[in-house]
N, C-alpha and C positions, 0 to 999 in steps of 0.2 A: 244691293247688288251681291250676287253669290260670288264666292272667292274664285270660282273657276271662270265665271264670266269676265271678272276683273282682269285675270291673267290673259285669257284670250283676246280681250279688247285692247289692252294697253301694253302688255309685255311680251307676247308670243313673238311678235314681228322682230324684236330685238334678238331673239335667238337663232333665227333662221340660218345664219351663216355658221352655227356651231352645232355640229351632229351631236356632241357629247350631251347637249342640253335636252335631248330627246323631246324636243318642242314643248318643253315645260309641262309635259303630260305624263310624268312619271315620278316616282319617289326619290330618284337619285339623278346625279351627273354621272356619265359614263364615258371615259376616254379610252378606246380600245387599244390603241397604240401605246399608250403610257400605262395600261392595265390599271387605271385609276377610278375608284367608285367613291362618290361623295354625296352625304345627305345633310341637310340643315334643317332644324327645327327650333321652334320658339315656345316656350311655356310661360304663362301669365297666371299669377295668383287670381284666384276666384273664376278663372276660365278653365285652365288645364289641371289645376290642383285647388282643393277647397281654401286651405290656408297653410302657413307655414309652422304649425304647432309641432310638427314631427318632421324636422328639416332632414334627418337622416333617412326616412322613408321615402320623403318626397324626392330627394335628390336621386335615390336608386330607381324610382318609378321613371324619372326623367331620362336617366342614362339608358335604361332597358328599352323604353319606348323609341329613343333615338336609334340606337344601334339594331333595333328590330327592323328598321327600314332597309339596313344593308343586309341582314340575314335573309329576309325574305327574297332577295335577289340572288341567293345562291353564293353570296360572299361572306368570308370571315371579317368581321369589323378588326381594325388594327389599332387606329389612333382616333383621339377625339380632342376637340377643344371645347372650352366652356366659358361663356360669358355670362355675368350675372350683373343685374342692376337692382339696387335695393338700398336700405337705409341703415343706421346704427342698430335698430332693433332686429331687422331681418338677418343683418351680418354682425351680429354679437359675437364676441369671443366664444362663447358656449356654442353658438350654432355653427359657427366656422370649424370648430373641433370635430362637431359631428358630421358636417359635411365632408370634411378631409378624411375621416374614418370610413365613411360610406364609400367614397370614391375609391379608396384603396381596396376595399372588400370588392367592389364591382370589377376593378382592374385585375385583381387575382382571379375572379371567378370567370371572366370572359377574355382574359389575356389581352386586354386593351391598354393603351398608355397615353396619359395626359400629354399634350404637346403645346399647349398654350391657351389663350383666350383674353378676356378683358373684364374689368370691374368699372362700373360707373354708379353714381349716387342717384337714387330715384326714390320717390315714395311709393312707386307701384313695383311691386317685386316680379321679376322675371329672369328667365334663363333661356340662352340660346346654345344649342348644342350642335357642332359640326362633327359628324362621324366620317372616318376614311377607311376604305379597305382596298385591296388590290386583287384583280383578276382579269384574265383576258376574255372572260364571258361572263353574261349576267342573264337572268330571266327578265324580260321585258314585259310591261302591260300591253294590252292589245294584240297578244299573239295566241289567243285561244282558238281552237279549231272546232268547227262543226260536230256535234256529238262527243265532245270532251266530257269526261267525268269531272265533277267538281269535288273538291276535297277540302277539308279543313283539319288542323292540327288541334289536339287538347280539347278543353271545354269551352263554351261560350256563356256568357252571363253572369259569371262569378264576380267579376270586376264591378260591373254595374251595380249588382246587388250590394256589394261593399260600400259603394259610393251612396247608395239609398240608406243603408244603416248608419253611415257617418253623418248624413244629413238628418238623421232621426225621422226618416219617412218609412222605414220598415224596423220593426222591433221583434227580436228573436232571442233565443237563449245564448248564454255567454259563449258555449263552445262554436255554434254557428257563426255568431257574430266575429269572433276572433278569426275564423277560417275566411269569410268573406272579406273582411278588412285586409287581411294578409294578401288575398288575390288582387285587391284593388291596387295595393302599393307595390307589390312584388309579382309582376307578371311572370310567367315561365316561359323563357326563350328557348327555342329547339336549335342550338347551334349546331348539334351533331348532325341534324338533317340537311343543313344549309347546303354544303358541297354536292350532297347526293340529289338535291332538288335539280340540279342542272341536267341530270340525265333522265329525270323523271317527268318533270312538269314542262308544260308549254308557256305558261304564264303564270306570275303569281304577284301577291300584295300581302301586306300585313293588316290585320284588322284593328284599325284605331278608331275609325268613325262609326263602326257598325258593320255587321255582315252583308246587309243588303246594299247599303251606301257604297261600301269598298268593293262589292261585286260589280256593281254598275259602273264603277270608276275603272275597274279592270278591263272592262270590255266597251268603254264609252266610245271608242272610235271604230268598233266593229258592228256590222249589221248582223247582231245576234240577240237572242233572248235567253232567259234561263229557266229552269224549272227545279225548284227546290222541295224536298220531302221533309216536312217539320219533324216528323218521327226520327229522322237520321240525324238531325243537328245535335251534336253531342253536348249534353250538360252534366255537372257532377252529381253524384249521389246526394250531396248536400243541397244543391239548388232544387233537385226533384222534391226532396223533404220539405223543403220551404214552400215551394209552389203548392204542394198538396195541403201544408198546414194552413196557408194564407189564402187558399183558393184563388190563386193568381194564374194567369196565361203564360205558357211557355214562350210564345211569340213576343211578348212584351218585354222579355229579357234577353233573347238572344241576338238582338241587332241594335244594341245601344252602345257598343264601341268599348274602347280601352281594354280589348282582350289581348291585342298584340300576338295572336295567333296567325299562322301562316295559311292563306286562303290560296289555292291553286287549282289549276285544272290540267288534266292528263288525258292522253289517249287511252281508250277502254282496254288496250293491248297491254298497258302498264299496271293494270289492276293488281296482278299476282305478284309483281315484284315490289309494288308499293306496300302491300300488305306484309310481305317478308321484310322489308326495311323497317316498317313500323315495329315488328316483333323483335328485330335484331338490335334495333336502338332503344327499344323500351317507350317509344313514343306513340301515344294515340293519334291515329289518322283516320278519320271518318269520311266516307263517299256520301255526300249530301245531295247531289243532284246532276244536272245535265245541261250542257250548252246546246241551245236549239236554235233553229231558224228563226229570222226576224218575222217571218209570216205569222208567227203565233206569239202571243203576248207572254211576257215574263210572269211566272206565277209560283205561288207556295202552295202545296197541297197538304192536308191533314192526314191523319191516319185513316179517315173514312173516305178519302179521295176528294174531299171538297177544297174549293179554292179559298184561301184565307187573305182577308183584306188587312192590309198593315197601315195603321195611321202614322207611325214614326219609323222611317227606314234607317234612321241613324242621325249622327251629328253633323251639322255643316255650318260654316261661317258665313254670316251674311253681314253687310256693311251698309 
């Protein structure tokens, strides 16, 4: 059973008396009266990260992917709790020192503070992060408007490429290999854009499971479709080089997840100010498509105007 079917069938009814739960159909809990925003994420070795050979980098990726849920809502993360389950090997003195050092660096980078957590013994390594922010307003899912422009920050596909290289499924030169691995472990978060999003966007989500999967989650309760232009979906110069070298298709890389870029929709009247904001903040923001009526099917169009079929829309949990 798909994870969202499980939520809808067994747990949604438990949250109906609590508006802050947002019907369990968003990335966060939001209590407007208390200005409280909370997200919870769990990361398991072999599922969310390959192994724990680089504990310093894995923990940074985990922290960034967790606070990304808060940032894409237009909120600055403030506090976090971390719980870890592991054994003597994963939580060796050597690894714990690296974890502690990385957490300190992330705290300094994003002005967040550790507030607590839990540790338990287990032969299966996992971490759960609870992130907290404060705001009287957030960007909700399912608040897109007909004819909204669809935007995405940064570049897509670099992290997935890094994962493929780490799994020895793609081989390239040392320079490109180092670049893509770094993008896998250290996604770029756009904290400066967060607060400005509240006045620019109608709805938003971070890209964790993949561009198409997350776009469909973004509008899953609305009678809308979307039209994306493949040539406008941003990729890095390095990924362009690799795709040419290996004769690979762009569409196979831009919707595989782990990008943690912000995907949002905005009224077409905001186009000018969004471009101005991107320049002033030094953040790449690309217009990649349009929100359309449900009378037409969702589609991705290539440079020649042809519709593209996608075999894999992104990652999803099945039980």
